[in-house]
C-alpha positions in Angstrom: 20.0 -4.9 -12.4 16.7 -5.4 -14.0 16.2 -1.8 -14.4 19.2 -0.2 -15.0 18.3 2.6 -18.6 14.9 2.8 -17.2 12.7 5.5 -16.2 10.1 5.0 -13.7 7.2 7.6 -12.2 6.6 6.7 -8.6 3.1 9.1 -7.3 2.9 10.0 -3.8 6.5 8.8 -3.6 6.8 10.4 0.6 4.4 7.6 1.7 4.8 4.5 3.8 4.3 1.8 0.9 6.1 4.2 -2.3 9.2 5.2 -0.4 10.0 1.7 -0.4 9.0 1.4 -3.9 11.5 3.8 -4.3 14.7 2.1 -2.1 13.9 -1.0 -4.5 13.9 0.5 -7.4 16.6 2.3 -6.9 18.7 -0.4 -5.7 17.6 -2.8 -9.1 19.4 0.9 -10.9 16.3 2.7 -11.9 15.7 5.9 -12.6 13.1 7.5 -10.0 10.6 10.5 -10.7 9.1 11.0 -7.4 5.8 13.0 -7.3 5.2 15.0 -4.4 3.0 17.4 -2.9 5.8 19.7 -2.0 9.2 18.7 -3.1 10.5 22.3 -1.1 8.7 20.5 2.2 12.4 18.5 3.7 10.7 16.8 6.9 8.4 14.9 4.3 11.4 14.1 1.3 14.6 13.8 3.3 14.3 10.3 3.7 14.3 9.5 -0.1 16.7 12.2 -1.2 18.7 10.3 0.9 18.3 6.6 -0.2 21.2 4.3 -1.9 21.5 6.3 -5.2 19.1 8.6 -4.7 21.4 11.5 -6.0 22.4 9.7 -9.1 18.8 8.4 -10.5 16.1 10.3 -7.9 14.4 13.1 -9.0 10.9 14.8 -7.4 7.9 16.0 -8.7 5.1 18.5 -7.7 2.0 17.3 -8.1 -1.7 17.3 -7.0 -4.3 14.3 -7.3 -6.8 16.9 -7.7 -5.2 19.0 -11.3 -5.8 17.4 -14.1 -2.7 17.6 -16.2 -0.6 17.6 -12.6 1.8 14.7 -13.7 2.3 15.3 -17.2 5.9 15.9 -16.7 6.7 13.9 -14.1 5.3 10.6 -16.4 6.5 12.1 -19.6 9.4 9.8 -21.4 8.5 6.9 -18.1 9.0 3.2 -18.9 6.3 2.2 -16.5 4.1 3.8 -13.1 3.7 2.9 -10.8 0.4 5.1 -8.6 0.6 5.0 -4.7 -1.3 8.1 -4.6 -4.4 8.0 -2.1 -5.4 8.6 1.1 -5.2 6.5 3.6 -8.2 7.8 6.2 -10.8 6.8 8.4 -12.3 9.4 10.2 -13.4 12.1 8.0 -16.2 14.5 8.3 -16.7 14.9 4.7 -16.2 11.4 3.4 -16.5 12.9 -0.5 -13.9 15.6 -0.3 -11.5 14.3 1.9 -11.5 10.7 0.5 -13.2 10.0 -3.1 -12.4 12.5 -4.9 -9.1 12.2 -4.5 -8.7 8.3 -4.9 -10.8 7.8 -8.1 -9.6 11.6 -9.5 -6.4 11.6 -8.8 -6.0 7.4 -10.6 -8.5 9.4 -13.4 -6.1 11.9 -13.9 -2.5 9.9 -13.8 -4.1 7.5 -16.0 -5.1 10.0 -18.9 -1.3 11.2 -18.5 -0.1 7.8 -19.4 -2.6 7.2 -22.5 -1.3 10.4 -24.0 2.6 8.9 -23.1 3.8 6.1 -26.0 6.5 5.7 -24.0 4.6 3.9 -20.9 4.3 0.5 -21.1 2.6 -0.8 -17.9 0.9 0.7 -14.8 0.7 -0.6 -11.4 -1.9 0.7 -8.9 -1.9 0.6 -5.3 -5.5 -0.3 -4.5 -6.0 -2.7 -1.0 -7.9 -5.8 0.3 -10.8 -3.3 1.3 -11.3 -3.5 -2.7 -11.7 -7.4 -2.0 -14.0 -7.8 0.5 -14.4 -10.2 3.1 -17.4 -12.2 2.5 -18.9 -16.1 4.1 -16.4 -17.6 6.2 -17.1 -20.0 4.4 -16.0 -18.5 0.6 -12.2 -18.5 -0.3 -11.2 -15.3 -1.0 -9.0 -14.5 -4.2 -8.7 -12.0 -6.8 -12.0 -12.7 -8.7 -13.7 -11.6 -5.6 -15.1 -8.1 -5.2 -16.1 -5.2 -2.5 -19.6 -4.7 -2.0 -19.7 -0.7 -3.4 -23.5 -0.3 -2.1 -23.1 -2.1 1.2 -19.7 0.3 2.0 -21.8 3.3 0.8 -24.6 2.0 3.0 -22.5 0.8 6.3 -19.9 4.2 5.8 -17.2 2.8 5.5 -15.6 6.0 3.4 -12.5 3.7 3.0 -12.8 1.1 1.1 -15.9 3.0 -1.2 -12.9 5.1 -2.3 -10.9 2.4 -2.8 -13.6 0.1 -5.2 -14.4 3.5 -6.8 -10.6 4.1 -7.7 -9.7 0.3 -8.3 -13.0 0.3 -10.8 -12.4 3.2 -12.7 -8.8 2.9 -13.4 -9.5 -0.3 -14.5 -12.6 0.4 -17.0 -10.9 3.6 -18.0 -7.3 1.9 -18.4 -9.2 -0.8 -20.9 -11.1 1.8 -22.4 -8.1 3.6 -23.7 -5.0 0.4 -24.1 -3.6 0.6 -21.0 -1.7 -2.5 -19.7 -2.7 -2.0 -16.1 -1.9 -4.3 -12.8 -3.5 -3.9 -9.8 -1.9 -4.5 -6.0 -4.5 -5.2 -2.8 -1.7 -5.7 0.5 -4.1 -5.4 3.1 -2.5 -4.0 6.5 1.1 -3.1 6.0 3.8 -3.5 8.8 7.3 -3.7 8.8 10.3 -0.9 8.8 9.6 2.6 8.2 11.0 4.7 6.3 9.3 8.0 6.3 9.5 10.7 9.2 5.7 10.0 10.2 3.8 7.0 11.7 1.4 6.4 9.1 -2.1 4.2 10.0 -1.0 0.7 9.2 1.8 1.0 11.4 -0.5 2.6 14.0 -2.6 -0.5 14.8 0.4 -2.0 15.8 1.1 0.7 18.1 -2.5 0.4 19.4 -2.1 -3.5 20.1 0.9 -2.7 21.8 -0.8 -0.4 23.6 -3.6 -2.3 25.4 -6.4 -1.6 22.3 -8.0 -3.7 20.1 -8.8 -2.4 16.3 -12.3 -3.0 15.4 -13.3 -5.8 12.8 -10.1 -7.8 14.0 -10.7 -10.9 12.2 -10.3 -9.2 9.0 -7.6 -7.9 8.8 -4.4 -9.4 7.1 -0.8 -8.6 7.6 1.9 -8.5 5.1 5.4 -6.9 5.3 6.1 -3.9 3.6 9.2 -5.3 1.7 6.7 -8.0 0.2 4.4 -5.3 -1.2 6.9 -3.3 -2.7 9.1 -6.3 -4.2 5.0 -7.0 -5.6 4.6 -4.0 -7.2 8.3 -4.0 -8.8 7.8 -7.7 -10.2 4.3 -7.0 -11.2 6.2 -4.4 -13.5 9.0 -6.9 -14.6 7.5 -9.7 -15.1 5.8 -9.7 -18.9 2.5 -12.4 -18.2 1.7 -10.0 -14.6 -2.2 -8.9 -15.2 -5.0 -8.0 -13.3 -5.3 -7.9 -9.7 -2.8 -9.3 -6.9 -4.0 -9.4 -3.3 -0.7 -9.1 -1.2 -1.3 -10.7 2.5 0.0 -13.3 4.4 -3.1 -15.7 4.4 -1.3 -17.5 7.8 -1.8 -14.6 9.9 -3.9 -12.9 12.3 -4.7 -10.2 14.7 -4.1 -13.1 17.4 -1.0 -13.7 15.5 0.9 -10.2 15.9 -0.7 -9.5 19.3 0.9 -12.5 21.1 4.2 -11.8 19.3 4.1 -8.4 20.2 3.4 -9.5 24.1 6.9 -12.0 23.4 9.2 -9.8 22.0 8.7 -6.4 23.5 6.5 -7.5 27.0 8.5 -4.4 28.4 6.9 -2.1 26.0 3.1 -3.6 25.3 1.4 -2.4 28.3 -0.8 -5.1 30.7 -4.8 -6.4 29.1 -6.9 -8.8 29.4 -7.0 -9.7 25.2 -5.6 -12.4 25.8 -8.1 -14.2 27.9 -11.8 -13.3 28.3 -14.1 -11.4 26.3 -12.0 -9.6 24.8 -10.0 -12.1 22.9 -9.3 -11.4 19.6 -11.1 -12.6 16.8 -10.0 -15.4 14.5 -10.0 -15.2 10.8 -13.3 -14.6 9.6 -12.8 -15.8 6.3 -9.3 -17.5 4.1 -7.0 -16.0 1.5 -5.6 -17.2 -1.2 -2.3 -16.3 -3.0 -1.3 -19.1 -5.7 -1.1 -15.9 -8.0 0.6 -13.5 -6.0 3.3 -16.3 -5.4 3.6 -16.9 -9.5 5.3 -13.6 -8.8 8.2 -15.3 -7.1 6.7 -13.4 -3.9 7.6 -15.3 -0.6 6.9 -13.9 2.6 9.1 -12.5 5.0 8.5 -14.2 8.3 5.8 -11.9 10.5 8.3 -12.0 13.6 10.8 -10.3 11.8 8.3 -7.9 10.4 7.1 -7.5 13.8 11.0 -7.0 15.1 12.2 -4.8 12.2 8.9 -3.2 12.0 9.6 -1.9 16.4 12.9 -1.3 15.9 12.4 1.1 13.2 9.7 2.8 15.4 12.2 3.4 18.5 14.7 4.8 16.5 12.2 7.6 14.2 11.3 8.3 18.1 8.0 6.7 16.8 6.9 4.9 20.4 5.4 6.8 22.6 
């Protein structure tokens, strides 16, 4: 158990990826301090408290992204911090208040606490492929590629804009304050859910089953939540880990997902005309290199297994309508 005797903090712990990070950390023997907006809201925290090892090595802390010093108690004495807390919203009326401020200021608030906490050896920041960009199809996207914030602002792609600013701000602050920061950039995350609510990336799968095709489908890349969570932990544990890590299966497209869903769960998929004709799903708009991620020892869960586990867990949690 790599984490025995080590204490780490996971922010936004009730979220999809974060819940799995907490689960895997506990399995590996870590003591986990998990921040949530309201520890008393059992509907949102019950699944964490029921995890294996939670009764002995998990403690919940109240924290708010917009409140400076809010993470001090949870991070005090920690060996590492996994900062996953950030809003995932695509339809907003006030992007500054709903997305940008919590993403950017929340990252700064967490890092300010880490900067004054001498025990913290490394911080893992959850970003997104939204900040790596989707350039010319002839360009291979790797960790050196960055999305254009000004273009996202112009196109009103507020989620991508918030992730770009949060990552840039976090990296700049870390460099100026001597913080060892590693950034994780996952794509559209699927796989079994632990939390009791339907999150955005899983909702994409539900939409596909209902015959609805997301816009910009050619830009989507998929990855299993268990692979993403393990990658976060490996980025903390492997001494040589540094910089950014793109976490997507480079060979799986929206078309592959759509086809597999109809093969695996034909009784749950509504008839649509996406497989043929004018609504045919787009192919990849660009290529991705994940050699750096594989250097952490991450192997991708087969997409068929991910989809099966996704749907089974949604049915078990009564999240499939």
